Chimera marker file (.cmm) of the C-alpha trace (Angstrom):
<marker_set name="trace">
<marker id="1" x="109.872" y="92.327" z="118.203" r="1" g="1" b="0" radius="0.5"/>
<marker id="2" x="110.063" y="90.825" z="114.534" r="1" g="1" b="0" radius="0.5"/>
<marker id="3" x="110.013" y="92.906" z="111.091" r="1" g="1" b="0" radius="0.5"/>
<marker id="4" x="107.616" y="93.012" z="108.182" r="1" g="1" b="0" radius="0.5"/>
<marker id="5" x="109.285" y="92.470" z="104.989" r="1" g="1" b="0" radius="0.5"/>
<marker id="6" x="106.045" y="94.003" z="102.191" r="1" g="1" b="0" radius="0.5"/>
<marker id="7" x="105.147" y="93.923" z="98.395" r="1" g="1" b="0" radius="0.5"/>
<marker id="8" x="104.572" y="96.540" z="97.330" r="1" g="1" b="0" radius="0.5"/>
<marker id="9" x="102.815" y="96.687" z="93.279" r="1" g="1" b="0" radius="0.5"/>
<marker id="10" x="101.909" y="99.136" z="90.562" r="1" g="1" b="0" radius="0.5"/>
<marker id="11" x="104.343" y="102.193" z="91.511" r="1" g="1" b="0" radius="0.5"/>
<marker id="12" x="105.280" y="105.109" z="88.901" r="1" g="1" b="0" radius="0.5"/>
<marker id="13" x="108.006" y="104.618" z="87.451" r="1" g="1" b="0" radius="0.5"/>
<marker id="14" x="108.652" y="107.767" z="88.786" r="1" g="1" b="0" radius="0.5"/>
<marker id="15" x="108.549" y="106.614" z="92.744" r="1" g="1" b="0" radius="0.5"/>
<marker id="16" x="111.777" y="106.566" z="94.293" r="1" g="1" b="0" radius="0.5"/>
<marker id="17" x="113.241" y="104.407" z="97.508" r="1" g="1" b="0" radius="0.5"/>
<marker id="18" x="113.851" y="107.996" z="99.326" r="1" g="1" b="0" radius="0.5"/>
<marker id="19" x="109.314" y="108.274" z="98.433" r="1" g="1" b="0" radius="0.5"/>
<marker id="20" x="108.418" y="104.472" z="99.641" r="1" g="1" b="0" radius="0.5"/>
<marker id="21" x="110.494" y="104.930" z="102.191" r="1" g="1" b="0" radius="0.5"/>
<marker id="22" x="108.700" y="108.121" z="102.738" r="1" g="1" b="0" radius="0.5"/>
<marker id="23" x="105.313" y="106.736" z="102.132" r="1" g="1" b="0" radius="0.5"/>
<marker id="24" x="105.709" y="104.138" z="104.224" r="1" g="1" b="0" radius="0.5"/>
<marker id="25" x="106.851" y="106.260" z="107.495" r="1" g="1" b="0" radius="0.5"/>
<marker id="26" x="103.398" y="107.561" z="108.609" r="1" g="1" b="0" radius="0.5"/>
<marker id="27" x="102.170" y="103.889" z="109.204" r="1" g="1" b="0" radius="0.5"/>
<marker id="28" x="105.836" y="103.573" z="112.118" r="1" g="1" b="0" radius="0.5"/>
<marker id="29" x="109.982" y="103.074" z="110.901" r="1" g="1" b="0" radius="0.5"/>
<marker id="30" x="111.219" y="101.705" z="107.955" r="1" g="1" b="0" radius="0.5"/>
<marker id="31" x="113.846" y="99.225" z="108.211" r="1" g="1" b="0" radius="0.5"/>
<marker id="32" x="114.544" y="99.254" z="104.300" r="1" g="1" b="0" radius="0.5"/>
<marker id="33" x="112.778" y="100.260" z="101.468" r="1" g="1" b="0" radius="0.5"/>
<marker id="34" x="114.185" y="99.221" z="97.578" r="1" g="1" b="0" radius="0.5"/>
<marker id="35" x="112.511" y="99.221" z="94.553" r="1" g="1" b="0" radius="0.5"/>
<marker id="36" x="113.438" y="97.013" z="91.726" r="1" g="1" b="0" radius="0.5"/>
<marker id="37" x="114.856" y="98.011" z="88.629" r="1" g="1" b="0" radius="0.5"/>
<marker id="38" x="115.860" y="95.973" z="85.334" r="1" g="1" b="0" radius="0.5"/>
<marker id="39" x="119.474" y="95.077" z="85.565" r="1" g="1" b="0" radius="0.5"/>
<marker id="40" x="119.941" y="96.607" z="82.643" r="1" g="1" b="0" radius="0.5"/>
<marker id="41" x="118.848" y="99.135" z="81.808" r="1" g="1" b="0" radius="0.5"/>
<marker id="42" x="118.537" y="100.612" z="85.348" r="1" g="1" b="0" radius="0.5"/>
<marker id="43" x="114.883" y="102.023" z="85.278" r="1" g="1" b="0" radius="0.5"/>
<marker id="44" x="112.567" y="101.024" z="88.035" r="1" g="1" b="0" radius="0.5"/>
<marker id="45" x="110.415" y="97.631" z="87.326" r="1" g="1" b="0" radius="0.5"/>
<marker id="46" x="107.399" y="99.269" z="89.111" r="1" g="1" b="0" radius="0.5"/>
<marker id="47" x="107.525" y="96.946" z="92.467" r="1" g="1" b="0" radius="0.5"/>
<marker id="48" x="109.310" y="97.244" z="95.577" r="1" g="1" b="0" radius="0.5"/>
<marker id="49" x="109.991" y="95.755" z="99.231" r="1" g="1" b="0" radius="0.5"/>
<marker id="50" x="109.484" y="97.626" z="102.210" r="1" g="1" b="0" radius="0.5"/>
<marker id="51" x="111.026" y="95.892" z="105.034" r="1" g="1" b="0" radius="0.5"/>
<marker id="52" x="108.927" y="97.464" z="108.837" r="1" g="1" b="0" radius="0.5"/>
<marker id="53" x="110.249" y="97.329" z="111.921" r="1" g="1" b="0" radius="0.5"/>
<marker id="54" x="107.450" y="95.632" z="113.527" r="1" g="1" b="0" radius="0.5"/>
<marker id="55" x="104.716" y="93.687" z="112.349" r="1" g="1" b="0" radius="0.5"/>
<marker id="56" x="102.745" y="95.507" z="113.598" r="1" g="1" b="0" radius="0.5"/>
<marker id="57" x="103.921" y="98.931" z="111.590" r="1" g="1" b="0" radius="0.5"/>
<marker id="58" x="103.371" y="96.869" z="108.415" r="1" g="1" b="0" radius="0.5"/>
<marker id="59" x="99.851" y="95.312" z="109.009" r="1" g="1" b="0" radius="0.5"/>
<marker id="60" x="99.249" y="99.179" z="109.216" r="1" g="1" b="0" radius="0.5"/>
<marker id="61" x="101.549" y="100.536" z="106.840" r="1" g="1" b="0" radius="0.5"/>
<marker id="62" x="99.931" y="97.704" z="104.461" r="1" g="1" b="0" radius="0.5"/>
<marker id="63" x="96.096" y="98.730" z="105.762" r="1" g="1" b="0" radius="0.5"/>
<marker id="64" x="96.369" y="102.112" z="105.226" r="1" g="1" b="0" radius="0.5"/>
<marker id="65" x="98.160" y="102.080" z="101.297" r="1" g="1" b="0" radius="0.5"/>
<marker id="66" x="96.585" y="99.001" z="100.000" r="1" g="1" b="0" radius="0.5"/>
<marker id="67" x="94.834" y="100.264" z="97.520" r="1" g="1" b="0" radius="0.5"/>
<marker id="68" x="96.115" y="103.962" z="97.983" r="1" g="1" b="0" radius="0.5"/>
<marker id="69" x="96.392" y="106.019" z="94.991" r="1" g="1" b="0" radius="0.5"/>
<marker id="70" x="99.664" y="107.468" z="94.944" r="1" g="1" b="0" radius="0.5"/>
<marker id="71" x="101.087" y="109.418" z="91.190" r="1" g="1" b="0" radius="0.5"/>
<marker id="72" x="97.497" y="107.978" z="89.332" r="1" g="1" b="0" radius="0.5"/>
<marker id="73" x="97.882" y="104.222" z="90.799" r="1" g="1" b="0" radius="0.5"/>
<marker id="74" x="96.860" y="102.202" z="93.247" r="1" g="1" b="0" radius="0.5"/>
<marker id="75" x="99.486" y="100.801" z="94.553" r="1" g="1" b="0" radius="0.5"/>
<marker id="76" x="99.077" y="97.072" z="95.825" r="1" g="1" b="0" radius="0.5"/>
<marker id="77" x="100.992" y="96.099" z="99.344" r="1" g="1" b="0" radius="0.5"/>
<marker id="78" x="101.054" y="93.246" z="100.711" r="1" g="1" b="0" radius="0.5"/>
<marker id="79" x="103.540" y="90.196" z="102.700" r="1" g="1" b="0" radius="0.5"/>
<marker id="80" x="106.297" y="89.450" z="100.952" r="1" g="1" b="0" radius="0.5"/>
<marker id="81" x="106.452" y="86.052" z="100.225" r="1" g="1" b="0" radius="0.5"/>
<marker id="82" x="110.020" y="84.434" z="100.958" r="1" g="1" b="0" radius="0.5"/>
<marker id="83" x="112.746" y="84.677" z="99.194" r="1" g="1" b="0" radius="0.5"/>
<marker id="84" x="114.135" y="81.348" z="97.197" r="1" g="1" b="0" radius="0.5"/>
<marker id="85" x="116.716" y="80.381" z="96.158" r="1" g="1" b="0" radius="0.5"/>
<marker id="86" x="114.145" y="78.575" z="92.654" r="1" g="1" b="0" radius="0.5"/>
<marker id="87" x="115.390" y="80.485" z="90.334" r="1" g="1" b="0" radius="0.5"/>
<marker id="88" x="113.018" y="78.526" z="87.555" r="1" g="1" b="0" radius="0.5"/>
<marker id="89" x="110.785" y="81.231" z="87.078" r="1" g="1" b="0" radius="0.5"/>
<marker id="90" x="108.376" y="78.279" z="87.233" r="1" g="1" b="0" radius="0.5"/>
<marker id="91" x="108.688" y="77.178" z="84.269" r="1" g="1" b="0" radius="0.5"/>
<marker id="92" x="108.306" y="73.297" z="83.820" r="1" g="1" b="0" radius="0.5"/>
<marker id="93" x="111.651" y="71.481" z="83.177" r="1" g="1" b="0" radius="0.5"/>
<marker id="94" x="112.352" y="69.206" z="80.955" r="1" g="1" b="0" radius="0.5"/>
<marker id="95" x="111.444" y="68.725" z="76.916" r="1" g="1" b="0" radius="0.5"/>
<marker id="96" x="108.078" y="67.672" z="76.007" r="1" g="1" b="0" radius="0.5"/>
<marker id="97" x="108.205" y="65.447" z="73.484" r="1" g="1" b="0" radius="0.5"/>
<link id1="1" id2="2" r="1" g="1" b="0" radius="0.2"/>
<link id1="2" id2="3" r="1" g="1" b="0" radius="0.2"/>
<link id1="3" id2="4" r="1" g="1" b="0" radius="0.2"/>
<link id1="4" id2="5" r="1" g="1" b="0" radius="0.2"/>
<link id1="5" id2="6" r="1" g="1" b="0" radius="0.2"/>
<link id1="6" id2="7" r="1" g="1" b="0" radius="0.2"/>
<link id1="7" id2="8" r="1" g="1" b="0" radius="0.2"/>
<link id1="8" id2="9" r="1" g="1" b="0" radius="0.2"/>
<link id1="9" id2="10" r="1" g="1" b="0" radius="0.2"/>
<link id1="10" id2="11" r="1" g="1" b="0" radius="0.2"/>
<link id1="11" id2="12" r="1" g="1" b="0" radius="0.2"/>
<link id1="12" id2="13" r="1" g="1" b="0" radius="0.2"/>
<link id1="13" id2="14" r="1" g="1" b="0" radius="0.2"/>
<link id1="14" id2="15" r="1" g="1" b="0" radius="0.2"/>
<link id1="15" id2="16" r="1" g="1" b="0" radius="0.2"/>
<link id1="16" id2="17" r="1" g="1" b="0" radius="0.2"/>
<link id1="17" id2="18" r="1" g="1" b="0" radius="0.2"/>
<link id1="18" id2="19" r="1" g="1" b="0" radius="0.2"/>
<link id1="19" id2="20" r="1" g="1" b="0" radius="0.2"/>
<link id1="20" id2="21" r="1" g="1" b="0" radius="0.2"/>
<link id1="21" id2="22" r="1" g="1" b="0" radius="0.2"/>
<link id1="22" id2="23" r="1" g="1" b="0" radius="0.2"/>
<link id1="23" id2="24" r="1" g="1" b="0" radius="0.2"/>
<link id1="24" id2="25" r="1" g="1" b="0" radius="0.2"/>
<link id1="25" id2="26" r="1" g="1" b="0" radius="0.2"/>
<link id1="26" id2="27" r="1" g="1" b="0" radius="0.2"/>
<link id1="27" id2="28" r="1" g="1" b="0" radius="0.2"/>
<link id1="28" id2="29" r="1" g="1" b="0" radius="0.2"/>
<link id1="29" id2="30" r="1" g="1" b="0" radius="0.2"/>
<link id1="30" id2="31" r="1" g="1" b="0" radius="0.2"/>
<link id1="31" id2="32" r="1" g="1" b="0" radius="0.2"/>
<link id1="32" id2="33" r="1" g="1" b="0" radius="0.2"/>
<link id1="33" id2="34" r="1" g="1" b="0" radius="0.2"/>
<link id1="34" id2="35" r="1" g="1" b="0" radius="0.2"/>
<link id1="35" id2="36" r="1" g="1" b="0" radius="0.2"/>
<link id1="36" id2="37" r="1" g="1" b="0" radius="0.2"/>
<link id1="37" id2="38" r="1" g="1" b="0" radius="0.2"/>
<link id1="38" id2="39" r="1" g="1" b="0" radius="0.2"/>
<link id1="39" id2="40" r="1" g="1" b="0" radius="0.2"/>
<link id1="40" id2="41" r="1" g="1" b="0" radius="0.2"/>
<link id1="41" id2="42" r="1" g="1" b="0" radius="0.2"/>
<link id1="42" id2="43" r="1" g="1" b="0" radius="0.2"/>
<link id1="43" id2="44" r="1" g="1" b="0" radius="0.2"/>
<link id1="44" id2="45" r="1" g="1" b="0" radius="0.2"/>
<link id1="45" id2="46" r="1" g="1" b="0" radius="0.2"/>
<link id1="46" id2="47" r="1" g="1" b="0" radius="0.2"/>
<link id1="47" id2="48" r="1" g="1" b="0" radius="0.2"/>
<link id1="48" id2="49" r="1" g="1" b="0" radius="0.2"/>
<link id1="49" id2="50" r="1" g="1" b="0" radius="0.2"/>
<link id1="50" id2="51" r="1" g="1" b="0" radius="0.2"/>
<link id1="51" id2="52" r="1" g="1" b="0" radius="0.2"/>
<link id1="52" id2="53" r="1" g="1" b="0" radius="0.2"/>
<link id1="53" id2="54" r="1" g="1" b="0" radius="0.2"/>
<link id1="54" id2="55" r="1" g="1" b="0" radius="0.2"/>
<link id1="55" id2="56" r="1" g="1" b="0" radius="0.2"/>
<link id1="56" id2="57" r="1" g="1" b="0" radius="0.2"/>
<link id1="57" id2="58" r="1" g="1" b="0" radius="0.2"/>
<link id1="58" id2="59" r="1" g="1" b="0" radius="0.2"/>
<link id1="59" id2="60" r="1" g="1" b="0" radius="0.2"/>
<link id1="60" id2="61" r="1" g="1" b="0" radius="0.2"/>
<link id1="61" id2="62" r="1" g="1" b="0" radius="0.2"/>
<link id1="62" id2="63" r="1" g="1" b="0" radius="0.2"/>
<link id1="63" id2="64" r="1" g="1" b="0" radius="0.2"/>
<link id1="64" id2="65" r="1" g="1" b="0" radius="0.2"/>
<link id1="65" id2="66" r="1" g="1" b="0" radius="0.2"/>
<link id1="66" id2="67" r="1" g="1" b="0" radius="0.2"/>
<link id1="67" id2="68" r="1" g="1" b="0" radius="0.2"/>
<link id1="68" id2="69" r="1" g="1" b="0" radius="0.2"/>
<link id1="69" id2="70" r="1" g="1" b="0" radius="0.2"/>
<link id1="70" id2="71" r="1" g="1" b="0" radius="0.2"/>
<link id1="71" id2="72" r="1" g="1" b="0" radius="0.2"/>
<link id1="72" id2="73" r="1" g="1" b="0" radius="0.2"/>
<link id1="73" id2="74" r="1" g="1" b="0" radius="0.2"/>
<link id1="74" id2="75" r="1" g="1" b="0" radius="0.2"/>
<link id1="75" id2="76" r="1" g="1" b="0" radius="0.2"/>
<link id1="76" id2="77" r="1" g="1" b="0" radius="0.2"/>
<link id1="77" id2="78" r="1" g="1" b="0" radius="0.2"/>
<link id1="78" id2="79" r="1" g="1" b="0" radius="0.2"/>
<link id1="79" id2="80" r="1" g="1" b="0" radius="0.2"/>
<link id1="80" id2="81" r="1" g="1" b="0" radius="0.2"/>
<link id1="81" id2="82" r="1" g="1" b="0" radius="0.2"/>
<link id1="82" id2="83" r="1" g="1" b="0" radius="0.2"/>
<link id1="83" id2="84" r="1" g="1" b="0" radius="0.2"/>
<link id1="84" id2="85" r="1" g="1" b="0" radius="0.2"/>
<link id1="85" id2="86" r="1" g="1" b="0" radius="0.2"/>
<link id1="86" id2="87" r="1" g="1" b="0" radius="0.2"/>
<link id1="87" id2="88" r="1" g="1" b="0" radius="0.2"/>
<link id1="88" id2="89" r="1" g="1" b="0" radius="0.2"/>
<link id1="89" id2="90" r="1" g="1" b="0" radius="0.2"/>
<link id1="90" id2="91" r="1" g="1" b="0" radius="0.2"/>
<link id1="91" id2="92" r="1" g="1" b="0" radius="0.2"/>
<link id1="92" id2="93" r="1" g="1" b="0" radius="0.2"/>
<link id1="93" id2="94" r="1" g="1" b="0" radius="0.2"/>
<link id1="94" id2="95" r="1" g="1" b="0" radius="0.2"/>
<link id1="95" id2="96" r="1" g="1" b="0" radius="0.2"/>
<link id1="96" id2="97" r="1" g="1" b="0" radius="0.2"/>
</marker_set>
């Protein structure tokens, strides 16, 4: 049984990792719940990642929570894309003359 990593977007800045954990726990076992914060201010950047213990639980959570309104914000929940080590951020390299 493989776990499933979910991207959770459009979070309220007041949502905590424990809120995220509790929200997704309705759909199964949450391995990790992480809210991404600004490196300098420590404030939430409005998105995070949740790892569910199985793909089926992840799919149920996605179906149940994508578009659901939490703290007056409509959540976006989908499968997280694997991280790459490409840190260019999609900007084209090199100079243009």
